[in-house]
Steps between C-alpha positions, in 0.01 A plus 500: 500500500545645157158357405326681783671834404374466135149430618506808731620717216222373278238580767640852543495562129143372476393733784669795343323432170162481677561831680612662182192385309262610785672843525483538122137407488412748778709786372296805400211404729385712798374336813185644628215440747160471344130489607174441323217753486187398683171650638447568875336735744692818558487746779685831506603610842668823618669502849561783740627526859393738770323501833159460665320819569154593634286691258403738782710623788510807719744674730308556820627843600490691815210750509597646852819621654612307802672196647399153398339339805436152361522282195231232487640314199847409363643438156348194337175516694170477318244761599130560441337816379426732796759334730710732722859491380673755727436792737669842546489689837174668517469657855399847363259357244333276744464786761349723238245235417417433864459875572281552204279208589459643846413846354240327279346316800472836684354670192230230474417561870471871426267428222282281716476794758424744222229270366348484863512878515332511165215275637466728805478801269232332293302428818539863607363613158210266540425633846523860377264424222245352737520796729467739204190317377341549849604866514364544148155382612515726811605792291225448240238472776630811675481698179124406469430580863680828483313606196169408674599716798493203725882483576699767675788666322747360760394143436508550125860632519603204719360253240687689232828490688462123578444432131796705386718330762409147370573614141849607615544179705425291184744699295759451769432122507521476127835692509627259767399207282686644199801561712492132623477373143793727389716360788412154402589565130825661611592208721426260215725702268777481752443129532537453124820707511638289777403175307690626193798577716468150652511347147814695415661393838404135436651530152823624657483215741434246226811628311715371789372146423616322188221284349544232227320635180463145361581139555874448443847425624748723679812517281707758665533691834765771468449636854474353849305559814618811688612683194345829402304534177384808315230559250637625172622401163414139408802260517706768687711360785295491822160528331438146398392242767484194272425371153183290450456283189165366380578138415154417369624595147860388447711581193837377362693798370770368263737634239490367144785535253444752226520242233203320639275779613341538156334159544351574844134617505242570762299202619763236404511194726799481738654240737691657795748305708633633842858433600400463862209256416659225286261256328206755500380671189261799514281594201420852380449734211694793368331820624763760407761533235737784556582750221816639653830319442702449827879487508586145633785629721307767686124443428464868407279582196702602195279815479646597845858421427720804439761310312465288184583131523503190294452253785232235508153617588181332649135583520275472799220244487242453778328165540196483730485158672161320486574268789715673762558318832581615852866391454571792272694795633585831331849490353536129435697432190308335221516389140210548251451299195264674260330295229499741203375244245391139466437302177406135459638258239730744318805430289813574707876475470781533767597860550880403464433404131414853405774698335555813293631425160523669163503265200674782298802454723546138374475622146761764568730231651474287189576795275812602702644149427479564124750701295238769416491795749188471724257783497431652830195341664283685760420241766148475629476209749165347561359270772488131421626144558720258320306201385684163463395394154632217284647573152472282189777278623330444834750721690377735780538864421411817676227713343423839649127562524359843611247451787223728641459440872222572754491474880804380695492234773772394749697294246297517181349746264194491283548456119257702287643432162797337322491150653278210524462208750777237471764738357845429637685814604853570632495600859865528580772520616474873518843580358448277199144630446614857500755437216305235311463563132204415267567172324770378752526119533369381839543206721282434793678478832240250619156387380249782446339615831139584588396870510635690794804272559857483368760233477843501651820367341 
């Protein structure tokens, strides 16, 4: 039994020595995650959420006072341009139209009678002219005979009277013709007046019928059949029959965070997903970038806000869809992913590897450990990464390298200067990376990982 106890004690002592040696060997080392720099395609995407909206929509308002007699469509119905949407009571307007049409018909009949009278007057003038020509010949012959002493004075006077009578008859016939023409012209003038009044009456009648101004979809009906509507201010209660949206051009109106809006430009390609239509992606382009900041809590523009605030802000971005479908409805929630930049085969590093560090801070720390008083140092942190580099003894040490970056992807960022392919960089953990010093001894938590991934302990 004593032998087994001694063996056990020996094993425990050996294990303790191994643990001590390992701990001593690893003392002063910092465990970190690492990754190697490589080239890849990089796409920068900005996201925004919002809703589907038609580019064009109108509130079909009441243009006549009265009670709604019928709705021919309901919310969600698709309508065609010129289609009747609703009617308002129109007894008075319809009666006015019918009465005016009857007056016009009577006026046209009067004109026909005046034209006939005109023709009769023209015939009377022609008859009077023929009689006057005959009397003119008789009168000329009578003058010759009377001068030759052949015709008696009595007969001569009779021929003169007959001639004068026909002259008067012709004048009377011509006056009758002019009167008939004047009556015809007057009747035609009255007819034109009646026709103008009829057009006005028809316009009033047409205003009792709501017609679709374009192909679209009915999105709202704030009133019902039997209610009374009034013509008046647009959008006032009781003056709007329905809202009609033109879904031939559909947009996604989204809000983009103020930190991302500087990268959004007109014409950028966008993928839009609809919450109600999972699995479908619509394509479009940015057609409007708002220049007014909107308060995230209220959606009110900061220029219209009466109180100052430091809350988060968004900007409106409108994306016009290039392939809208019949499934889309105004108001559907959507997410837009705007491609702001794309580069192929560029040098990238994981975003989490970037840190702000000031090498002067490390120098100040070393100076503070000496007996000499340290001079005050004005810190000026710069953007960079810690490269895992081997020293002369083959140990892995942290070396801070300033880095210039370009476009940002979902998990990686472009490297413009400071690194080269194959460089091994420290990617985490975040708490260690934030406090890491230049020249610190490192120990990989696992084997180095490929770009864009990280190891776990």
